[in-house]
C-alpha positions in Angstrom: 89.2 40.5 -72.1 87.1 41.6 -69.1 88.6 40.8 -65.7 86.5 40.1 -62.6 87.8 41.1 -59.2 87.4 37.9 -57.1 88.6 36.6 -53.8 90.3 33.3 -54.2 87.3 31.5 -52.8 85.0 33.4 -55.1 87.2 32.5 -58.1 86.7 28.8 -57.1 82.9 29.2 -56.8 82.6 30.9 -60.2 84.9 28.3 -61.8 82.7 25.5 -60.4 79.6 27.1 -61.9 81.3 27.8 -65.2 82.8 24.3 -65.2 79.5 22.6 -65.2 78.7 21.5 -61.6 75.3 20.2 -60.7 75.9 20.6 -56.9 78.1 22.0 -54.2 78.3 20.4 -50.8 79.9 21.9 -47.7 79.8 22.7 -44.0 80.8 26.3 -43.1 84.5 26.5 -42.0 86.9 29.5 -42.4 88.6 30.0 -44.8 86.4 27.9 -47.1 82.9 29.2 -46.3 82.6 31.8 -49.1 82.9 29.3 -51.9 79.5 27.9 -51.1 78.1 31.2 -50.2 79.2 32.6 -53.6 77.4 29.8 -55.4 74.3 30.2 -53.2 74.1 33.9 -54.0 74.8 33.5 -57.8 72.0 34.2 -60.1 73.7 32.1 -62.7 73.8 29.1 -60.3 70.1 29.6 -59.5 69.2 29.6 -63.2 71.2 26.4 -63.7 69.4 24.7 -60.8 72.7 24.0 -58.9 72.1 22.4 -55.6 73.8 24.5 -52.9 72.3 24.1 -49.4 74.6 23.5 -46.4 75.2 19.9 -45.2 75.2 18.8 -41.5 78.9 18.1 -41.5 81.9 17.5 -43.9 81.4 13.7 -44.0 77.8 14.0 -45.1 78.8 16.7 -47.6 81.6 14.5 -49.1 79.3 11.5 -49.4 76.6 13.5 -51.1 79.0 15.0 -53.5 80.4 11.5 -54.2 76.8 10.2 -54.8 76.2 12.9 -57.3 79.5 12.0 -59.0 78.4 8.3 -59.1 75.3 9.4 -61.0 77.5 11.0 -63.6 77.2 14.7 -62.6 80.0 17.0 -61.7 80.2 18.2 -58.1 82.4 20.1 -55.7 82.8 19.6 -52.0 84.4 22.3 -49.9 85.8 22.3 -46.3 88.6 23.7 -44.2 91.5 21.5 -43.3 90.2 20.1 -40.0 86.9 19.3 -41.8 88.8 16.8 -43.9 89.4 14.8 -40.8 85.6 14.5 -40.5 85.3 13.5 -44.1 88.4 11.2 -44.2 86.7 7.9 -44.3 84.7 8.7 -47.5 87.6 10.7 -48.9 90.2 7.8 -48.6 87.8 5.2 -50.0 86.6 7.4 -52.9 90.2 7.3 -54.3 89.7 3.5 -54.6 86.2 3.5 -55.9 87.0 6.2 -58.4 84.4 8.6 -59.7 81.9 8.9 -62.6 81.3 12.6 -62.9 84.1 14.9 -62.1 84.7 15.5 -58.4 86.7 18.4 -57.0 87.6 18.4 -53.3 88.5 21.9 -52.3 90.3 22.1 -48.9 91.3 25.5 -47.4 94.2 25.1 -45.0 94.9 27.7 -42.3 98.6 28.1 -41.6 99.2 30.4 -38.5 95.9 29.1 -37.1 93.9 32.3 -37.7 90.7 30.5 -36.8 91.7 26.9 -36.3 93.0 24.3 -33.8 95.9 23.2 -35.8 98.0 23.9 -39.0 97.7 20.5 -40.6 98.6 20.3 -44.3 96.0 18.7 -46.5 98.5 17.7 -49.1 99.5 14.9 -46.8 95.9 13.6 -47.0 95.9 13.6 -50.8 99.3 11.9 -50.8 97.9 9.3 -48.4 94.9 8.8 -50.7 97.2 8.8 -53.8 95.2 11.3 -55.7 96.3 14.4 -57.7 96.6 17.8 -55.9 96.2 21.2 -57.5 97.7 24.1 -55.5 97.1 27.5 -57.1 99.6 30.3 -56.8 97.0 33.1 -57.5 93.3 33.7 -58.1 93.5 33.1 -61.9 95.1 29.7 -61.3 92.5 28.9 -58.7 89.8 29.6 -61.3 91.6 27.7 -64.1 92.4 24.7 -61.9 88.8 24.2 -60.8 87.3 24.9 -64.2 89.6 22.3 -65.9 89.8 20.1 -62.8 86.5 18.4 -63.5 87.8 17.2 -66.8 91.1 16.1 -65.2 89.1 14.2 -62.6 87.0 12.4 -65.3 90.1 11.7 -67.4 92.1 10.2 -64.5 89.1 8.6 -62.9 89.6 9.9 -59.4 88.7 12.9 -57.2 91.1 15.8 -57.5 92.0 17.9 -54.5 92.4 21.7 -54.9 94.3 22.9 -51.9 94.4 26.6 -51.0 95.5 28.5 -47.9 94.1 31.5 -46.0 96.0 34.2 -47.8 94.9 33.1 -51.3 91.4 32.4 -50.1 90.8 35.9 -48.7 92.8 38.1 -51.1 91.5 39.6 -54.4 92.9 39.7 -57.9 91.6 40.0 -61.5 90.3 36.8 -63.0 89.3 36.2 -66.6 86.5 33.7 -66.9 86.1 31.0 -69.5 83.1 29.9 -71.5 80.3 28.3 -69.5 80.0 24.5 -69.8 76.8 22.5 -69.8 76.2 20.2 -66.9 76.8 16.5 -67.5 73.8 14.3 -68.3 72.6 11.8 -65.8 74.7 8.7 -66.5 75.4 5.6 -64.4 78.7 3.8 -64.6 78.9 0.8 -66.9 80.9 -0.9 -64.1 78.8 -0.3 -61.0 80.7 -2.9 -59.0 83.5 -0.4 -58.8 81.6 1.5 -56.1 81.1 -1.6 -54.0 84.1 -2.0 -51.8 83.8 -5.6 -50.8 87.3 -6.9 -50.1 87.6 -8.8 -53.4 86.5 -5.7 -55.4 88.5 -3.3 -53.2 91.7 -5.3 -53.8 91.4 -5.0 -57.5 90.4 -1.3 -57.4 93.4 -0.6 -55.2 95.8 -2.3 -57.7 94.2 -0.1 -60.3 94.9 3.0 -58.3 98.5 2.0 -57.9 98.9 1.5 -61.6 97.4 5.0 -62.2 100.2 6.7 -60.3 102.4 6.9 -63.4 99.6 8.6 -65.2 99.2 11.1 -62.4 102.9 11.9 -62.3 103.0 12.3 -66.1 100.0 14.7 -65.8 102.1 16.7 -63.3 105.1 16.7 -65.6 103.1 18.0 -68.6 101.0 20.4 -66.4 100.9 24.1 -67.4 101.0 24.9 -63.7 104.4 23.3 -63.2 107.5 24.8 -64.9 111.3 24.9 -64.6 113.0 28.3 -65.3 116.8 27.9 -65.5 119.0 30.6 -63.9 122.6 31.8 -64.4 123.7 31.2 -60.8 124.0 27.4 -60.2 124.8 27.6 -56.5 121.2 27.6 -55.6 117.9 26.2 -57.0 114.5 27.1 -55.6 111.4 24.9 -55.5 108.4 27.2 -55.0 105.1 25.5 -54.2 101.7 27.2 -54.9 101.4 30.7 -53.4 105.0 30.8 -52.3 106.2 31.7 -55.8 104.7 35.2 -55.1 106.9 35.7 -52.0 109.9 34.9 -54.2 108.8 37.1 -57.1 108.3 40.0 -54.7 112.1 40.4 -54.6 112.6 40.3 -58.3 110.2 42.8 -59.7 112.9 44.9 -61.4 115.5 42.3 -62.0 115.8 38.7 -63.1 116.1 36.0 -60.4 119.6 34.5 -60.9 118.6 31.1 -59.6 116.9 28.2 -61.2 113.3 28.0 -60.2 111.0 25.0 -60.2 107.4 26.0 -59.6 105.1 23.2 -58.4 101.4 23.6 -58.4 100.3 20.1 -59.4 101.1 16.9 -57.6 102.2 14.1 -57.3 105.7 15.6 -57.6 107.0 15.7 -61.2 110.2 13.7 -60.6 111.6 14.4 -64.0 111.6 18.1 -63.2 113.1 17.4 -59.8 116.0 15.6 -61.4 116.5 18.5 -63.8 116.9 21.0 -60.9 119.1 18.4 -59.2 121.5 18.4 -62.1 121.4 22.2 -62.4 122.1 23.3 -58.8 124.5 22.7 -55.9 121.9 23.4 -53.2 118.1 23.6 -53.2 115.8 25.8 -51.1 112.1 24.6 -50.8 109.4 27.2 -50.3 106.1 25.6 -49.3 103.1 26.8 -47.2 102.4 24.3 -44.5 104.3 21.2 -43.5 107.7 20.2 -45.2 106.1 17.7 -47.5 108.2 18.5 -50.6 111.3 19.1 -48.6 111.1 15.7 -47.0 110.3 14.1 -50.4 113.2 15.7 -52.3 115.7 14.6 -49.6 114.8 11.1 -50.5 114.9 11.7 -54.3 118.1 13.8 -54.6 121.7 12.6 -54.2 123.0 12.8 -50.7 125.6 15.5 -51.6 122.9 18.1 -52.5 121.9 20.2 -49.5 118.1 20.7 -49.2 116.9 23.5 -46.9 113.5 24.8 -46.0 111.1 24.5 -43.0 112.6 21.2 -41.9 116.1 22.5 -41.8 115.3 25.6 -39.9 116.1 28.0 -42.8 112.4 28.9 -42.8 110.1 28.8 -39.7 108.6 25.4 -39.0 105.2 27.0 -38.2 103.0 29.8 -39.5 102.5 31.4 -42.9 105.4 32.4 -45.0 105.9 35.9 -46.3 108.2 37.9 -48.5 110.4 38.9 -45.5 110.9 35.3 -44.4 111.9 34.3 -47.9 114.3 37.2 -48.2 116.0 36.1 -45.0 116.3 32.6 -46.3 118.0 34.0 -49.5 120.3 36.3 -47.6 118.6 39.4 -49.0 118.1 42.6 -47.1 114.8 43.0 -45.4 113.2 46.4 -44.8 111.9 47.0 -41.3 109.7 50.0 -40.6 109.7 52.0 -37.4 108.5 50.4 -34.3 104.8 51.0 -33.8 104.2 52.5 -30.3 101.8 50.6 -28.1 99.0 53.1 -28.0 96.3 50.6 -27.5 96.4 47.5 -25.3 95.8 44.3 -27.2 92.1 43.3 -27.0 91.3 39.6 -27.0 88.2 38.4 -28.9 85.0 38.6 -26.9 81.4 37.6 -27.1 79.2 40.2 -28.7 77.3 42.5 -26.4 73.8 41.1 -26.0 74.9 37.5 -26.9 72.9 34.8 -25.2 76.1 32.8 -24.5 77.0 35.5 -21.9 73.9 34.9 -19.8 74.2 31.1 -20.2 77.8 31.2 -18.8 76.9 33.5 -15.9 74.2 31.0 -14.9 76.4 28.0 -15.4 79.2 29.5 -13.4 77.0 30.3 -10.5 75.4 26.8 -10.5 78.8 25.2 -10.7 80.6 27.5 -8.3 80.3 25.1 -5.3 82.3 22.5 -7.2 85.9 22.4 -8.3 87.0 23.9 -11.6 87.6 21.7 -14.7 84.1 20.3 -15.1 82.9 22.1 -18.2 83.9 20.4 -21.5 83.3 22.8 -24.4 83.0 22.5 -28.1 83.9 24.7 -31.1 81.9 27.8 -31.7 81.5 31.4 -30.5 80.8 30.0 -27.0 84.4 28.7 -26.9 85.2 32.3 -25.9 83.8 31.2 -22.5 87.4 30.1 -21.8 88.5 33.8 -21.5 87.7 36.4 -18.9 85.4 37.3 -17.5 83.8 33.8 -17.6 86.8 31.4 -17.6 84.2 28.6 -17.6 85.5 25.9 -19.8 88.1 23.2 -19.3 88.6 21.9 -22.8 88.0 22.5 -26.5 89.5 19.9 -28.9 87.4 19.1 -31.9 83.8 19.3 -33.2 81.4 17.2 -31.1 84.0 16.3 -28.4 82.3 18.1 -25.5 79.6 15.5 -24.9 81.9 12.5 -25.2 84.6 14.1 -23.1 82.0 15.0 -20.4 80.9 11.4 -20.6 84.4 10.1 -20.2 85.1 12.4 -17.3 81.9 11.2 -15.6 82.9 7.6 -16.3 86.2 8.5 -14.4 84.1 9.6 -11.4 83.9 13.4 -12.1 80.3 14.3 -11.0 78.8 16.7 -12.0 80.3 16.8 -15.5 79.1 19.4 -18.0 79.2 19.6 -21.8 78.7 22.9 -23.6 77.9 22.6 -27.3 76.2 24.8 -29.9 73.2 24.0 -32.0 75.0 23.5 -35.3 77.9 21.6 -33.7 75.4 19.4 -32.0 73.9 18.2 -35.3 77.4 18.2 -36.9 78.9 15.6 -34.6 77.3 15.7 -31.1 74.3 13.4 -31.6 76.3 10.2 -31.6 78.1 11.2 -28.4 74.7 11.9 -26.8 73.6 8.4 -27.8 76.6 6.9 -26.1 75.8 8.8 -23.0 72.1 7.6 -23.1 73.2 4.0 -23.6 75.5 4.2 -20.6 73.1 6.4 -18.6 76.0 8.7 -18.0 75.6 11.2 -15.2 76.2 14.4 -17.3 74.5 17.7 -18.0 74.6 18.7 -21.6 74.1 22.4 -22.3 73.1 23.2 -25.8 73.6 26.9 -26.4 71.2 27.4 -29.3 71.5 30.7 -31.2 69.7 29.3 -34.2 72.6 29.8 -36.7 76.2 28.9 -37.5 77.2 32.2 -36.0 81.0 31.8 -35.9 81.3 31.5 -39.7 78.8 34.3 -40.6 75.3 33.2 -39.6 74.6 30.4 -42.0 71.4 28.4 -41.3 71.9 25.7 -38.7 70.9 22.1 -39.5 69.5 22.0 -35.9 66.9 24.7 -36.4 63.6 23.6 -34.8 64.8 20.0 -34.3 66.9 19.8 -31.1 64.2 18.7 -28.6 62.9 16.0 -31.0 66.5 14.8 -31.7 67.3 14.5 -28.0 64.1 12.6 -27.3 64.6 10.4 -30.3 68.1 9.5 -29.1 66.5 8.4 -25.8 66.9 11.3 -23.4 64.1 11.3 -20.8 61.7 14.1 -22.0 61.4 15.3 -18.3 65.1 16.1 -18.4 65.1 18.0 -21.7 64.7 21.6 -20.5 64.4 24.8 -22.6 65.4 28.2 -21.2 65.8 31.7 -22.7 69.2 33.1 -21.7 68.4 36.6 -20.6 69.3 38.5 -17.4 65.7 38.6 -16.1 65.7 34.7 -16.1 69.0 34.3 -14.3 67.6 32.8 -11.1 65.4 30.4 -13.2 68.5 29.3 -15.2 70.6 28.7 -12.1 67.9 26.7 -10.4 67.2 24.6 -13.5 70.9 23.7 -13.8 71.0 22.8 -10.1 68.0 20.6 -10.5 69.6 18.7 -13.4 72.9 18.3 -11.5 70.9 16.5 -8.8 69.4 14.1 -11.4 71.6 11.0 -11.9 71.4 10.5 -15.6 71.6 12.4 -18.9 70.2 15.9 -18.8 69.9 18.3 -21.7 69.4 22.0 -21.1 68.7 24.1 -24.2 69.5 27.8 -23.9 67.8 29.3 -26.9 68.0 32.9 -28.1 68.7 34.1 -31.7 72.3 35.2 -32.4 72.4 39.0 -31.9 74.3 39.5 -35.2 71.8 37.2 -37.1 68.9 39.1 -35.5 70.3 42.5 -36.7 70.9 41.1 -40.1 67.4 39.7 -40.3 65.8 43.0 -39.1 67.8 44.9 -41.8 66.6 42.5 -44.5 63.0 42.8 -43.2 63.2 46.6 -43.2 64.6 46.6 -46.7 61.8 44.4 -48.0 59.2 46.6 -46.2 60.6 49.7 -47.9 60.8 47.9 -51.3 58.2 45.0 -51.5 59.4 44.1 -55.0 62.8 42.8 -53.7 
């Protein structure tokens, strides 16, 4: 059969199309972004009329996907791990309401924090919500899990989480596709009250979710993704979760692993299998990407005399991605170390692109704020967060999406004046608007700088929900129109930018200064596309 070479994220996107979705909902976030982009670029998805535009944030994405499910259609919602924090309210309650059409929640975790603020493990969220988790070990499993996951979701009556990590998301392997499924017909629930979480209904729905836990565990026990392979050496058993089975297999390409292996890729944990490995082995090593969820759980399930080791015990590092060498060290195997690479080139930290409008914005902001003490610029998450590094060293904080405005407000409430917020256009519409409303309601003495490059540039230049709307949003929230200023961040306007910032510092109230210039990378991409169309008008 024909194999298709897919990234893990592409395998998930193709599986969702083949599995009969009617819509994908997401906000860009590495390493999950390409799932939605794959569907957006798919001719097959376009022919099927699959809805695939970006959402304003992960919460709106989740709620829209849930609404599609309530209407009987299959949907997938995609986000990175910290995005699940934003969607958590809807996510937790959807486990209680249940679904109508199959709903897959794909969450891409980022151990080692390649492009994230933390390493949180989304399996804990699914455990908290008490819904099944599918954790693929390779691209084929990622495809199969999503393709079959919609049916599993409909059979069990709840959303199903597919949890991947960076290495699987952004590595390629051959994938064999399955037959394309038709989309579900529009069909409303025969028990519509299930979606109304008034306390009396919610209590009954929650009891129902608790009763389903045995069904979920049985589904894990019979799952094709979980298996127990008995070994000849009973001194050690290995529990390998998801992608970690590959790090183990790396050491047994030419010989049989002597230890009993329990592979787990579907949760809740299959306790029957756990008791089998408990009987087989004197000691158990747990391999898992992320937090020690399984290690903690089996310590409570196993008899006290069985030693359990892993990330929690210190046998494996508590942080970062695992790899074959770390697993070898945990097994007492020899690790091969190459020659030391000479330091020929000094490490180069990330930097703003040459010609980026954020550069000119920071130069003006630094000059206007130079007469005040440091620690007054509260930033947000985006390319402009690089303003923390030399040569700008402008920003004081960066914590979570949308936090800049509310943190600047809190600092102003504490007496820090002037207090600045720096936020991007997409982040503003993601989660900055409500903070601005708080500031307006309190007439907080802050200067909000919206650095508008007209795209979600940090994740590849996706279209921003803020495009063409920022001024009207700010005015609608209640900012005085006289203090909504728009500037073009370019060297030739430096003095104007500095004087404008100084004028708004002098104003005792909420000011918004919009620095607007198209992202330099997005502009180059647009010009290339326009040139291509000009050369070939049929495109």
